[in-house]
VOBA-1610 file (N, C-alpha, C; in pm, whole numbers, padded with zeros to 5 digits, always signed):
BEGIN
Met-02032+01340-00005Met-01951+01351+00040Met-01861+01309-00161Arg-01817+01407-00190Arg-01721+01389-00349Arg-01590+01379-00292Ile-01590+01219-00339Ile-01430+01186-00296Ile-01340+01130-00420Leu-01208+01175-00412Leu-01115+01184-00557Leu-00990+01083-00451Val-00971+00952-00539Val-00897+00863-00470Val-00797+00819-00645Thr-00658+00849-00602Thr-00600+00879-00715Thr-00524+00716-00689Gly-00497+00667-00792Gly-00431+00503-00788Gly-00549+00386-00762Gly-00700+00437-00788Gly-00769+00377-00762Gly-00828+00227-00786Ala-00723+00232-00911Ala-00728+00088-00956Ala-00647-00029-00936Gly-00569+00030-00825Gly-00470-00039-00774Gly-00502-00118-00690Phe-00481-00205-00623Phe-00431-00277-00490Phe-00550-00288-00380Ile-00471-00198-00311Ile-00523-00112-00229Ile-00635+00029-00207Gly-00601+00050-00324Gly-00687+00162-00397Gly-00842+00107-00403Ser-00840+00003-00492Ser-00975-00065-00504Ser-01052-00134-00429His-00982-00131-00326His-01061-00196-00185His-01100-00071-00094Leu-00992+00053-00138Leu-01090+00182-00043Leu-01210+00196-00178Val-01196+00178-00284Val-01310+00267-00346Val-01444+00153-00305Asp-01424+00021-00303Asp-01538-00103-00284Asp-01611-00023-00148Arg-01544+00034-00082Arg-01554+00070+00102Arg-01650+00237+00110Leu-01579+00281+00029Leu-01632+00429+00035Leu-01751+00436-00089Met-01779+00334-00162Met-01873+00289-00210Met-01990+00247-00175Glu-01979+00195-00109Glu-02081+00152+00015Glu-02198+00227+00076Asn-02116+00371+00105Asn-02164+00466+00131Asn-02254+00562+00036Glu-02409+00542+00068Glu-02476+00547-00052Glu-02464+00743-00055Lys-02357+00826+00042Lys-02392+01001+00032Lys-02266+00998-00070Asn-02170+00898-00079Asn-02057+00890-00147Asn-02050+00912-00311Glu-02014+01017-00338Glu-01980+01048-00526Glu-01812+00985-00518Val-01774+00904-00570Val-01612+00832-00596Val-01592+00864-00729Ile-01451+00956-00769Ile-01398+00990-00874Ile-01211+00904-00869Val-01241+00811-00953Val-01047+00759-00985Val-00993+00793-01054Val-00868+00829-01023Val-00794+00860-01148Val-00669+00737-01122Asp-00640+00713-01285Asp-00506+00631-01210Asp-00457+00594-01410Asn-00364+00589-01405Asn-00309+00598-01549Asn-00242+00477-01593Tyr-00300+00352-01496Tyr-00312+00183-01499Tyr-00158+00107-01533Phe-00046+00196-01482Phe+00084+00144-01503Phe+00111+00055-01384Thr+00066+00026-01310Thr+00048-00075-01191Thr-00092-00126-01190Gly-00189-00093-01221Gly-00344-00083-01143Gly-00382-00138-01266Ser-00552-00197-01228Ser-00612-00259-01369Ser-00761-00205-01343Lys-00819-00177-01439Lys-00943-00179-01480Lys-01050-00251-01412Asp-01004-00404-01406Asp-01066-00502-01384Asp-01099-00511-01247Asn-01012-00446-01142Asn-01030-00427-00996Asn-01163-00368-00974Leu-01157-00267-01082Leu-01305-00191-01051Leu-01445-00223-01113Lys-01432-00316-01195Lys-01580-00352-01303Lys-01700-00304-01241Lys-01709-00359-01104Lys-01828-00351-01056Lys-01905-00230-01085Trp-01830-00126-01021Trp-01841-00017-01023Trp-01890+00081-01148Ile-01844+00013-01253Ile-01805+00121-01390Ile-01965+00115-01436Gly-02011+00265-01468Gly-02110+00292-01513Gly-02277+00297-01416His-02171+00310-01275His-02280+00371-01164His-02307+00471-01137Pro-02390+00546-01124Pro-02423+00716-01130Pro-02339+00769-01021Arg-02281+00689-00918Arg-02219+00812-00788Arg-02052+00739-00856Phe-02052+00691-00968Phe-01869+00635-00990Phe-01819+00711-01105Glu-01700+00768-01101Glu-01630+00825-01197Glu-01533+00773-01237Leu-01436+00717-01394Leu-01280+00614-01366Leu-01246+00727-01497Ile-01132+00815-01418Ile-01071+00916-01539Ile-00913+00846-01556Arg-00895+00813-01700Arg-00750+00732-01682Arg-00646+00880-01754His-00562+00895-01622His-00468+00999-01600His-00390+00977-01528Asp-00215+01035-01550Asp-00132+01060-01462Asp-00115+01153-01362Val-00085+01130-01247Val-00123+01295-01141Val+00045+01328-01164Thr+00116+01296-01250Thr+00211+01396-01285Thr+00150+01504-01367Glu+00036+01526-01411Glu-00008+01614-01468Glu-00110+01672-01405Thr-00173+01789-01467Thr-00272+01840-01322Thr-00375+01797-01339Leu-00471+01839-01261Leu-00604+01751-01265Leu-00705+01871-01229Leu-00820+01882-01270Leu-00947+01969-01233Leu-01027+01923-01196Val-01095+01943-01065Val-01195+01812-01039Val-01231+01913-00900Glu-01372+01894-00906Glu-01424+01980-00734Glu-01472+01857-00649Val-01385+01837-00579Val-01376+01719-00423Val-01381+01765-00305Asp-01446+01702-00212Asp-01409+01735-00047Asp-01312+01677+00011Arg-01266+01549-00044Arg-01163+01491+00026Arg-01092+01406-00102Ile-00980+01398-00051Ile-00844+01331-00176Ile-00737+01224-00085Tyr-00789+01098-00103Tyr-00688+00987-00100Tyr-00573+00974-00206His-00495+01026-00149His-00367+01000-00293His-00256+00891-00268Leu-00326+00767-00326Leu-00237+00638-00355Leu-00134+00622-00455Ala-00157+00710-00587Ala-00075+00718-00678Ala+00074+00650-00682Cys+00106+00560-00689Cys+00228+00551-00715Cys+00268+00403-00693Pro+00375+00317-00802Pro+00403+00225-00801Pro+00487+00155-00646Ala+00419+00071-00610Ala+00451+00038-00449Ala+00526-00117-00473Ser+00558-00164-00583Ser+00667-00291-00568Ser+00833-00311-00651Pro+00923-00373-00562Pro+01033-00379-00589Pro+01069-00397-00753Ile+00983-00452-00848Ile+01022-00488-00956Ile+01015-00339-01028Phe+00871-00272-01004Phe+00835-00098-01087Phe+00932-00028-01051Tyr+01003-00058-00913Tyr+01109+00044-00915Tyr+01199+00031-00991Lys+01247-00066-00988Lys+01374-00163-01052Lys+01337-00074-01217Tyr+01238-00159-01255Tyr+01194-00084-01378Tyr+01212+00048-01433Asn+01171+00129-01349Asn+01121+00277-01391Asn+01163+00385-01262Pro+01229+00387-01211Pro+01270+00466-01055Pro+01246+00601-01093Val+01279+00662-01220Val+01266+00798-01234Val+01105+00798-01244Lys+00994+00728-01295Lys+00877+00713-01305Lys+00825+00745-01176Thr+00849+00641-01093Thr+00852+00666-00905Thr+00889+00735-00868Ile+00954+00803-00835Ile+01007+00937-00788Ile+00903+01075-00844Lys+00926+01052-00964Lys+00804+01169-01022Lys+00647+01164-00983Thr+00636+01037-00990Thr+00464+01052-00899Thr+00472+01050-00762Asn+00593+01011-00670Asn+00606+01071-00564Asn+00570+01227-00557Val+00714+01258-00630Val+00693+01414-00570Val+00615+01537-00694Ile+00593+01481-00804Ile+00516+01605-00898Ile+00389+01547-00859Gly+00345+01428-00823Gly+00216+01347-00846Gly+00177+01415-00666Thr+00249+01428-00559Thr+00211+01502-00476Thr+00192+01624-00507Leu+00289+01698-00541Leu+00260+01839-00565Leu+00128+01857-00628Asn+00129+01783-00723Asn-00035+01853-00833Asn-00150+01801-00701Met-00167+01694-00675Met-00271+01689-00592Met-00302+01772-00442Leu-00125+01830-00395Leu-00189+01972-00301Leu-00215+02068-00346Gly-00128+02139-00457Gly-00241+02232-00542Gly-00392+02232-00546Leu-00444+02074-00588Leu-00555+02055-00610Leu-00643+02068-00480Ala-00564+02010-00362Ala-00666+02053-00234Ala-00632+02201-00195Lys-00599+02253-00227Lys-00587+02398-00205Lys-00654+02460-00254Arg-00641+02452-00418Arg-00769+02563-00490Arg-00877+02482-00424Val-00946+02339-00409Val-01121+02363-00399Val-01125+02309-00273Gly-01010+02329-00145Gly-01041+02344-00008Gly-01051+02222+00016Ala-01037+02103-00036Ala-01026+01939-00001Ala-00956+01919+00127Arg-00963+01823+00200Arg-00891+01703+00279Arg-00778+01621+00185Ile-00692+01640+00261Ile-00618+01541+00157Ile-00533+01416+00230Leu-00522+01277+00214Leu-00474+01238+00315Leu-00391+01164+00177Leu-00262+01168+00239Leu-00122+01063+00178Leu-00098+00927+00215Thr-00085+00871+00153Thr-00016+00699+00169Thr+00110+00703+00193Ser+00161+00720+00285Ser+00345+00709+00261Ser+00340+00551+00295Thr+00462+00533+00405Thr+00519+00415+00367Thr+00600+00363+00490Ser+00628+00258+00523Ser+00705+00188+00638Ser+00883+00238+00553Glu+00893+00250+00474Glu+00987+00246+00404Glu+01080+00383+00447Val+00988+00486+00489Val+01022+00639+00507Val+01156+00571+00627Tyr+01175+00439+00689Tyr+01207+00398+00771Tyr+01335+00345+00728Gly+01344+00328+00632Gly+01495+00266+00575Gly+01508+00112+00654Asp+01618+00077+00679Asp+01655-00013+00796Asp+01646+00006+00865Pro+01587+00002+00965Pro+01565+00031+01095Pro+01675+00020+01242Leu+01734+00071+01292Leu+01746+00068+01422Leu+01714+00083+01495Val+01546+00083+01510Val+01485+00093+01620Val+01383-00021+01614His+01299-00059+01698His+01208-00174+01610His+01141-00218+01791Pro+01034-00208+01725Pro+00918-00144+01631Pro+00927-00032+01616Gln+00882+00025+01503Gln+00941+00141+01469Gln+00818+00279+01513Pro+00865+00374+01591Pro+00713+00451+01652Pro+00704+00582+01509Glu+00626+00619+01509Glu+00606+00746+01417Glu+00744+00831+01464Ser+00763+00860+01594Ser+00867+00953+01628Ser+01040+00911+01552Tyr+01027+00796+01493Tyr+01179+00792+01444Tyr+01177+00806+01334Trp+01287+00906+01269Trp+01344+00937+01187Trp+01410+00848+01063Gly+01444+00727+01100Gly+01479+00597+00968Gly+01618+00644+00988Asn+01681+00534+00876Asn+01779+00497+00866Asn+01793+00458+00715Val+01825+00572+00641Val+01782+00580+00488Val+01904+00589+00411Asn+01938+00520+00283Asn+02033+00501+00189Asn+01938+00611+00091Pro+02020+00718+00086Pro+01972+00851+00000Pro+01984+00805-00187Ile+02110+00693-00170Ile+02097+00663-00353Ile+02104+00518-00404Gly+02029+00445-00300Gly+02037+00288-00319Gly+01890+00283-00444Val+01898+00092-00466Val+01821+00087-00581Val+01691+00149-00558Arg+01658+00118-00424Arg+01505+00134-00373Arg+01457+00307-00309Ser+01594+00324-00328Ser+01566+00474-00260Ser+01469+00573-00324Cys+01443+00587-00459Cys+01340+00645-00569Cys+01207+00635-00503Tyr+01156+00508-00402Tyr+01063+00510-00337Tyr+01057+00560-00197Asp+01134+00498-00126Asp+01200+00577+00013Asp+01191+00709+00021Glu+01293+00769-00080Glu+01254+00912-00090Glu+01165+01006-00150Gly+01121+00914-00258Gly+01002+00988-00278Gly+00934+01012-00194Lys+00889+00913-00091Lys+00808+00916-00028Lys+00824+00988+00112Arg+00935+01018+00108Arg+00983+01095+00249Arg+00986+01254+00188Val+00990+01263+00068Val+00977+01425+00007Val+00811+01462+00005Ala+00706+01356-00016Ala+00568+01367-00065Ala+00546+01408+00132Glu+00572+01396+00227Glu+00555+01357+00354Glu+00588+01503+00406Thr+00684+01569+00343Thr+00779+01699+00397Thr+00666+01838+00301Leu+00597+01824+00201Leu+00545+01856+00106Leu+00411+01892+00179Met+00366+01761+00206Met+00228+01780+00287Met+00242+01864+00408Phe+00344+01873+00496Phe+00371+01942+00618Phe+00363+02063+00559Asp+00455+02103+00468Asp+00503+02243+00424Asp+00393+02354+00375Tyr+00260+02234+00322Tyr+00166+02289+00227Tyr+00056+02319+00367His+00074+02222+00483His-00016+02239+00589His+00035+02355+00630Arg+00130+02400+00658Arg+00212+02517+00757Arg+00182+02634+00693Gln+00196+02626+00528Gln+00236+02778+00476Gln+00074+02787+00438His-00025+02705+00394His-00115+02774+00306His-00228+02706+00416Gly-00252+02616+00559Gly-00293+02590+00608Gly-00421+02469+00545Ile-00375+02394+00467Ile-00419+02226+00425Ile-00459+02150+00526Glu-00588+02106+00516Glu-00629+01979+00610Glu-00521+01885+00505Ile-00486+01796+00625Ile-00372+01700+00563Ile-00397+01580+00654Arg-00323+01413+00623Arg-00336+01348+00720Arg-00220+01228+00612Ile-00163+01226+00702Ile-00097+01095+00674Ile-00050+00961+00719Ala-00058+00857+00619Ala-00057+00749+00701Ala+00029+00699+00659Arg+00129+00605+00720Arg+00227+00530+00718Arg+00205+00373+00687Ile+00150+00303+00609Ile+00112+00226+00599Ile+00239+00080+00525Phe+00226-00039+00659Phe+00316-00164+00637Phe+00264-00261+00536Asn+00364-00361+00510Asn+00282-00448+00416Asn+00178-00507+00414Thr+00100-00508+00312Thr-00036-00529+00319Thr-00040-00649+00226Tyr-00148-00713+00210Tyr-00165-00832+00164Tyr-00305-00857+00143Gly-00337-00905+00037Gly-00511-00974-00012Gly-00487-01014-00161Pro-00634-00990-00176Pro-00733-01031-00333Pro-00668-00888-00415Arg-00654-00888-00527Arg-00598-00837-00642Arg-00442-00780-00609Met-00367-00838-00573Met-00277-00737-00553Met-00184-00831-00704Asn-00082-00766-00766Asn-00052-00784-00872Asn+00039-00916-00840Ile-00024-01010-00949Ile+00034-01150-00934Ile+00210-01177-00902Asp+00247-01111-01011Asp+00448-01113-01043Asp+00484-00935-00966Asp+00458-00918-00873Asp+00500-00795-00837Asp+00618-00808-00772Gly+00682-00946-00756Gly+00770-00917-00687Gly+00774-00879-00520Arg+00656-00856-00439Arg+00638-00849-00323Arg+00637-01008-00262Val+00678-01031-00134Val+00710-01144-00083Val+00579-01233-00102Val+00470-01180-00059Val+00336-01242-00023Val+00275-01332-00128Ser+00274-01261-00258Ser+00218-01264-00380Ser+00297-01355-00456Asn+00438-01322-00464Asn+00579-01436-00464Asn+00521-01577-00445Phe+00534-01572-00285Phe+00485-01700-00248Phe+00359-01802-00286Ile+00263-01730-00248Ile+00149-01729-00334Ile+00181-01769-00454Ala+00211-01704-00550Ala+00190-01762-00719Ala+00269-01900-00715Gln+00386-01922-00636Gln+00470-02029-00645Gln+00419-02105-00588Ala+00389-02107-00498Ala+00281-02265-00460Ala+00154-02300-00552Leu+00130-02204-00634Leu-00019-02269-00684Leu+00063-02296-00802Arg+00151-02266-00821Arg+00236-02315-01015Arg+00320-02419-00962Asp+00357-02472-00837Asp+00466-02595-00809Asp+00572-02579-00803Glu+00618-02435-00766Glu+00729-02397-00797Glu+00780-02340-00659Pro+00908-02389-00669Pro+00955-02363-00511Pro+00944-02225-00487Leu+00925-02218-00345Leu+00903-02050-00261Leu+01065-02062-00281Thr+01102-01909-00319Thr+01241-01877-00276Thr+01258-01784-00194Val+01304-01780-00125Val+01293-01739+00013Val+01501-01644-00014Gln+01502-01521+00007Gln+01596-01447-00005Gln+01680-01452+00122Asn+01777-01472+00095Asn+01892-01482+00235Asn+01883-01380+00307Pro+01917-01350+00466Pro+01946-01515+00536Pro+01763-01568+00600Gly+01723-01514+00536Gly+01579-01555+00559Gly+01527-01537+00673Thr+01597-01463+00778Thr+01562-01405+00905Thr+01510-01275+00933Gln+01497-01209+00827Gln+01457-01065+00813Gln+01305-01072+00831Thr+01266-00985+00865Thr+01082-00986+00932Thr+01042-00888+00869Arg+00869-00950+00827Arg+00799-00813+00793Arg+00669-00867+00844Ser+00604-00781+00888Ser+00452-00760+00907Ser+00323-00700+00831Phe+00298-00800+00851Phe+00156-00839+00708Phe+00007-00787+00743Cys-00021-00651+00659Cys-00181-00664+00753Cys-00265-00653+00598Tyr-00388-00732+00670Tyr-00507-00786+00544Tyr-00568-00623+00459Val-00607-00658+00388Val-00607-00525+00335Val-00738-00462+00320Ser-00845-00560+00429Ser-00986-00492+00440Ser-00953-00407+00594Asp-00813-00431+00701Asp-00803-00351+00787Asp-00712-00252+00756Met-00630-00215+00616Met-00540-00134+00608Met-00678+00000+00563Val-00800-00080+00492Val-00881-00002+00433Val-00933+00106+00520Asp-00999+00024+00620Asp-01046+00088+00794Asp-00961+00144+00819Gly-00829+00149+00855Gly-00743+00208+00910Gly-00720+00372+00843Leu-00666+00367+00706Leu-00713+00438+00612Leu-00866+00544+00666Ile-00969+00492+00650Ile-01093+00593+00616Ile-01084+00655+00782Arg-01038+00585+00877Arg-01056+00627+00991Arg-00924+00768+01055Leu-00846+00783+00944Leu-00721+00852+00978Leu-00791+00957+00901Met-00869+00948+00774Met-00905+01127+00698Met-00973+01146+00774Glu-01118+01070+00830Glu-01220+01134+00877Glu-01213+01177+01035Gly-01113+01129+01103Gly-01055+01211+01244Gly-00974+01317+01233Glu-00941+01339+01424Glu-00864+01480+01379Glu-00735+01499+01366His-00685+01402+01379His-00503+01416+01363His-00412+01356+01233Thr-00349+01487+01186Thr-00295+01497+01115Thr-00186+01394+01067Gly-00170+01300+01140Gly-00040+01176+01147Gly+00106+01257+01141Pro+00186+01181+01086Pro+00170+01050+01043Pro+00144+00887+01135Ile+00056+00850+01100Ile+00050+00723+01213Ile+00075+00642+01108Asn+00109+00501+01183Asn+00146+00372+01126Asn+00020+00293+01108Ile-00019+00242+01002Ile-00133+00141+01030Ile-00055+00035+00937Gly-00068-00059+01059Gly-00036-00190+00974Gly-00032-00287+01090Asn+00017-00448+01030Asn-00015-00556+01137Asn+00106-00576+01247Pro+00101-00544+01383Pro+00220-00544+01418Pro+00302-00735+01449Gly+00166-00827+01375Gly+00247-00974+01403Gly+00353-00960+01328Glu+00473-01045+01359Glu+00586-01016+01296Glu+00682-01132+01251Phe+00689-01182+01122Phe+00688-01326+01102Phe+00884-01325+01014Thr+00950-01390+01012Thr+01031-01408+00939Thr+01020-01498+00786Met+01086-01441+00696Met+01081-01454+00565Met+01040-01687+00522Leu+01110-01687+00634Leu+01128-01844+00659Leu+01012-01874+00694Glu+00944-01826+00814Glu+00812-01868+00876Glu+00726-01827+00798Leu+00718-01722+00726Leu+00589-01683+00616Leu+00580-01781+00478Ala+00719-01843+00478Ala+00728-01966+00357Ala+00695-02105+00377Glu+00716-02108+00536Glu+00614-02234+00551Glu+00473-02227+00602Thr+00457-02116+00649Thr+00313-02086+00676Thr+00214-02125+00532Val+00264-02072+00417Val+00273-02090+00285Val+00202-02192+00235Lys+00348-02269+00246Lys+00347-02442+00203Lys+00256-02493+00283Glu+00207-02488+00434Glu+00124-02541+00507Glu+00045-02558+00479Leu-00041-02407+00438Leu-00233-02378+00369Leu-00226-02423+00263Ile-00108-02371+00194Ile-00200-02437+00043Ile-00092-02507-00071Asn+00035-02546-00043Asn+00119-02689-00136Asn+00209-02742-00055Pro+00161-02825+00048Pro+00285-02897+00119Pro+00388-02985+00037Gly+00334-03004-00084Gly+00504-03023-00162Gly+00559-02974-00232Val+00516-02848-00217Val+00630-02762-00268Val+00765-02755-00193Glu+00939-02722-00270Glu+01031-02659-00187Glu+01037-02538-00164Ile+01128-02558-00020Ile+01148-02375-00006Ile+01339-02390-00029Lys+01372-02285-00118Lys+01453-02251-00208Lys+01559-02125-00155Arg+01649-02084-00130Arg+01746-01937-00080Arg+01806-01963-00171Val+01800-01800-00205Val+01828-01712-00330Val+01906-01592-00241Glu+02003-01550-00374Glu+02069-01427-00336Glu+01964-01288-00263Asn+02013-01190-00178Asn+01917-01081-00147Asn+01940-00980-00225Thr+01863-00869-00255Thr+01842-00773-00319Thr+01907-00689-00199Pro+01976-00560-00268Pro+02026-00457-00192Pro+01964-00356-00138Asp+01999-00292+00014Asp+01906-00236+00136Asp+01780-00315+00112Asp+01797-00406+00137Asp+01680-00513+00238Asp+01654-00466+00342Pro+01580-00411+00410Pro+01562-00436+00544Pro+01569-00553+00648Arg+01647-00535+00751Arg+01591-00665+00793Arg+01537-00700+00913Gln+01452-00570+00952Gln+01308-00605+01019Gln+01203-00517+01005Arg+01095-00532+01002Arg+00985-00419+00981Arg+00863-00480+01067Lys+00821-00406+01159Lys+00740-00384+01257Lys+00648-00266+01273Pro+00554-00252+01330Pro+00486-00082+01293Pro+00496-00090+01447Asp+00480-00004+01543Asp+00415+00014+01656Asp+00305+00149+01633Ile+00210+00028+01652Ile+00084+00106+01649Ile-00028+00202+01753Thr+00090+00183+01850Thr+00012+00233+01986Thr-00071+00396+01923Lys-00014+00499+01844Lys-00106+00614+01811Lys-00221+00604+01739Ala-00209+00470+01639Ala-00335+00408+01572Ala-00477+00366+01686Lys-00386+00307+01733Lys-00482+00245+01883Lys-00557+00359+01932Glu-00470+00461+01971Glu-00545+00553+02063Glu-00601+00624+01996Leu-00540+00702+01895Leu-00594+00839+01836Leu-00704+00807+01739Leu-00734+00647+01705Leu-00780+00620+01601Leu-00926+00511+01600Gly-00901+00479+01749Gly-00958+00353+01791Gly-00912+00238+01670Trp-00826+00196+01601Trp-00804+00108+01516Trp-00715+00015+01531Glu-00733-00124+01503Glu-00585-00206+01537Glu-00667-00317+01449Pro-00586-00411+01398Pro-00610-00506+01278Pro-00648-00603+01373Lys-00753-00651+01274Lys-00839-00755+01312Lys-00784-00911+01239Ile-00732-00915+01153Ile-00782-01042+01046Ile-00599-01081+01064Lys-00610-01256+01126Lys-00406-01286+01151Lys-00400-01335+01038Leu-00276-01363+01017Leu-00194-01375+00876Leu-00255-01543+00817Arg-00318-01635+00919Arg-00334-01796+00880Arg-00530-01761+00817Glu-00558-01623+00834Glu-00704-01631+00775Glu-00700-01564+00681Gly-00582-01466+00657Gly-00596-01367+00550Gly-00555-01448+00439Leu-00448-01572+00481Leu-00384-01623+00308Leu-00489-01693+00231Pro-00550-01731+00291Pro-00663-01819+00248Pro-00750-01736+00140Leu-00746-01623+00150Leu-00871-01554+00095Leu-00830-01524-00033Met-00657-01452+00008Met-00569-01428-00106Met-00566-01531-00216Glu-00537-01705-00163Glu-00554-01791-00240Glu-00652-01804-00321Glu-00787-01771-00232Glu-00875-01821-00390Glu-00884-01705-00501Asp-00863-01594-00459Asp-00874-01485-00590Asp-00726-01547-00667Phe-00586-01616-00620Phe-00477-01598-00702Phe-00535-01736-00794Arg-00583-01814-00736Arg-00621-01944-00770Arg-00732-01925-00926Leu-00806-01849-00907Leu-00874-01812-01003Leu-00819-01718-01141Arg-00734-01633-01109Arg-00659-01542-01175Arg-00519-01650-01265Leu-00486-01757-01189Leu-00385-01830-01245Leu-00421-01941-01305Gly-00624-01977-01309Gly-00659-02106-01323Gly-00616-02183-01281Ala-00555-02200-01187Ala-00482-02332-01087Ala-00597-02398-00995Ala-00588-02532-01025Ala-00688-02603-01002Ala-00738-02591-00851Lys-00836-02629-00775Lys-00911-02614-00714Lys-00816-02719-00611Lys-00833-02713-00439Lys-00729-02774-00378Lys-00853-02934-00369Asn-00828-03054-00321Asn-00912-03147-00298Asn-00991-03144-00185
//
């Protein structure tokens, strides 16, 4: 099978490529503009006969013959949406339009990685796929949240109007090796701070919650959704819920017990709670996460130590 992965040099994308390349029947084409991704994440595949890497921005049209499209390309961290909100919404909207156009031309099945951000600051907890969300359309994060909502709309419109085979995954917070070290996401922030002997900065009030899914579990969910019979949207995430203070305490305990925890001001539009209802994923895909936070954090720590050149623990 010929498979296109947009954003394949990124954090989740590169882990997805690793898994797809394990199957000798797959040929994988990655397109990435390296805005947030890195060629380093794919170095073991460069030069492989079943692998091709194209430097390309999905806001420009692309012509390739493929059977499957995993459309992951989009900056997905608050620092990047603040730094370039217009680029973020363009990638979401124009990038998705271009990939749908490609799927229509070549008859490919397309999977969109949407996001739990479509639920905004949810008033329903945990969030099922039937919940329409509580979203601010003009906030500082809206370029991402609303961009993904439009991308979902486009997917369904192409499906209804042109009969395209679509799959939509709403992915919740994901962590693991190859995350950008300074990308403003809470797990990477805390681990980098702990390894640099800096205070762990918890945004007030510290009681806001997130659920963290290890990247290998996430990749498994995406492949099951793509190869299953259901369009979605389907939540893919780990329902284990932690407050930001609990997460900071866990990182401190596992990585650097000597570090202090410091409170800082919160960013606007920060959701108070986030936890997936994964009933659909369990029932329709036979999927649920296997790796607990306390098992996943040390695997990520090892990767960050290497990249930061931090000394090994005694």
